N, C-alpha and C positions, 0 to 999 in steps of 0.2 A: 578676814572673812567677816561678812556681814551677819547681822542677827537673823535675817531671813534665811540665809544659807545654813546656819547652825540649827535653826528650828526645823527646816526640811530634813536635814540629816538625822536629827534627834527623832523626828516623827517616823522616819523610815526604820530606824533601829528599834524603836518601841513597837511599831506595827509588826516587824519581823519576829521580835521576841514574843509578842502576844500570840501570833499565829503558831509559832513553834510550841508554846505552852498549851494552847488550845488543841493542837493536833495530838500532843502527848496525852492530854486529858481525855480526848475522844477515844483514842486507842485504848487507854486504860479502862474506860467505861465499857467499851465494846467487847473486849476480850472475855470478861466474865459473862456478859450477856449472851454472846454467841456460844460460849462454852456450856451455858445452861441448856442449849438446844440438844446437846448430846446426852444420852442416858448415862446415868452413873454406873460405875463398875458393879455395884450391887444390883442395879436394875438389869444390866446386861447378863449378869450371872443367873438371875432369877429365871430368865427365859432360855438360857443357853443349854444346849445338849450336855448331858453328863456321861462321861466315859467311866466304865467300871471294869476292873480286872476281875474276871470270874475264873481264871485258870487254876486257882488254888482252892476253890470251893469243893467241899466233900459232899458226896451224895447224902441227901437229907438235911443239908445245911441251908439256912436262909440268911441273907444280908439285907439291910435296909439302907437306902441312899435317899438323898433329897433332890427332887427335881421340881422347879417352879414352886418351891415352898411346900411341896407335898411329899409324903413318904412313898417310896417305891420299894416293893418287896421283890427280891430276886431269890428264887428257890431252885436249888438243884435237886430235882426229884429222883427218887430211887426207882428201880424197875418195878418194885412191889407197889409203890404209890401210883405209878402209871397204869398198872394192871387194874387198880380199883376204879378207874374212871368210867369204864363201861358197866361195871357191876351196879352202880347206884343211879343210873340215868332215870329210872322210873320214879325216883324220889326227888328229882330236881325240877325247879320251875321252868328253866330255859336250858335244857341240856344241849341243844344244837346252837346255842348262842345266836338266836334269831334277832334279839334286840341288839342293834349295832353299838356295842361297847368295846370293840376291839378293831384294829385295822383288819382289812380283808385277809392279809397273809396270816393272821392268827385266828381265823374263824374255822376252827376244827375242834375235835374232841379235847385235845390237850391245851388249846387256846394259846399256842406259842409257835414261833418259827422252828425252834429246835425242841423236840419232844422233852428232852431232859430238863430244860430251863423254863421256868414259869416267871413271868414278869408282870406284876400287877401294881396298880395304885393301891396303897394301903389305907383306903378309906371305905368304910361301909356305905353302901348305897341307900341306907335308911336315913341316918342323920349325920354321917361323916365321921363317926368314931373310928379308931384304928383297931381292926380285928387282930387278935393274937394268932400266931402260927401254932397250930395244935396237930403235929404229925403223929401223935401217939394213938395208934390203932387200939380200939376197945376202951377208950377213956370212959370211965364210969359216969362222970359228970356230963358227958355229951351223948349218952345213949348206949353205953356198953358196946356189945358186939356189933351194933349197927353203925358205930362211928369208925370210919376207915381213914381218918386223917383229913386235915384241911385247916380252915380258919374259923375262929369263933369270935363274934363281937359281943363282949360282955355288957355293953350299954343296954341292949334290948333283946339279946338272945339270938341274933341271926347267925346262921351257919352256912359255910361255903365249903365245897370239896377242894381237892388238890389241884383243880384247874380254876378255882375262883368262881365256880358256878353255884348259884344260890339254891338252897333247899326249899321245898314247898313248906308252907305253914309257918314261915318266919316273917318278921316285919320288913326286912330288906326286899324291895320290889324287883331288883335286877342283880345280875352277876356283877362281880367286881370288875372294874374297868382295866383294860390292857392298854398301856400307853404306847405310842409309836416307839419302835426300837429297831436297831439294826446291829449286825455283828461285823466286827473287823477281825478277821482271822478266827482262831479257835478260842482265844482267851480274853477277848475284849468285846463288851456290849456297850452300845451308845443309846442312852435313853433320850428321846426327844427327836429322833431322826427316823424317818420311815425306811424300812428295808426295801431295796429295789428288787423287784421280782423278775 
């Protein structure tokens, strides 16, 4: 075999080997690059709907879950708490929920799909502090007999009733926000998905 034939064979082998190594390198570089286009599991979870089992909640109980990095309050209201909603409307800034802070299906006196369950973003509409749940009727530090239960923001003194509606004369300008939510059967609520009407 002549030197020219050996050199041609050698060049072909080296060219093929270089092409293979180059292709492997290109794939190795492309996989993480293309993978970076997909949102991380944490990013997907931050915007994903949250399913909450409410079947074991007792009347008067509140649970807090996180949706999109924000607290969501779920309250199972008692019959007595629901009865107070009409009694205090003359002391509220927006009793009819005219400022759109809830889906249309929750634009009613109780601001919910199901009367018994209240679902709110747990952020005061003044500066975003987390109001505390104060269902204790007649609490002396909140006005005595005039306090029929609700939420109190200790940051600047804003008060909200058992439907998350803001009282007059407090710093918060609007009612607490009602996030989109839907029910799957009797015992499961999904935060972040609109109820089909």
